[in-house]
C-alpha angles and dihedrals in degrees: 000000000000121000092242094049093046096054116009114101087187108125101025093100091035091052090049090050090052091056096256093114119148110266094017094107116060096005113134116251120232114265111278094014118132114256112275113253096028113132092234094050093046092048092047092049093048092047092051093047092046090052090057099046120119114237107265090232089067089058091054092071092053095058101101124241118251117276120239111292094024128101120214134202122221114282114256124202142174145161116240131190101196140099079006131337114276141147120211146172125205133198126188126205131190136188115173106309093341119103132182126188117196122190130185113199133186107208095177084234092289107169090219086072106032108031099084092042093049092056092062108022115102094005129115090257110142130173122179131188136170091269101044145298149270120212145164112249143149130255109203099323096325127103114251146167123224130190131181130184107191094187095056093027095229126138141177135194122185121184126192112211120196091339088286116061121066122201109193126181125180127181138188130196090019123164093219142342091258089070089062092042090055092057093047089051088060090067113100098229092181090061091046091053091047095056117120 
């Protein structure tokens, strides 16, 4: 197993967003639901999710300010329709060679985004390798996935809030995973959950 495959969480959320989420293929549809993959069903699902999305400008205010010793760039945000409707806001933080990107996304609860994450986040899943780990955990009361590669000094934390909002932080050239945890802890998860 490669070092990257053993530890990196990079791509789990991206794969989910691209429709390759675990359980998406071959999972039975609820009775009376349009067949998955049909143009009408996909269009109806996107339209319903888009109607529920929080305006991306509301997410801007929830991206935390930089901690002491860190520099931050201006928050960027947008609403996208493909591969599935979502609004998001992103902040970037640097300290020397270390960099952390934190994104808050409203998926509208679209399974294309949250299904793969929901199967691991908050569970007792644990995978260890010589260079680090990936595990299910909780951040505050919310289900999350955390990974740390101590050799390459990269880490990721992804939190699923109310089955709809995703807070994702990734860092490179970090001294330790606690540095990433401290930034994620600065997010006001109560305010994220209360968004409408």
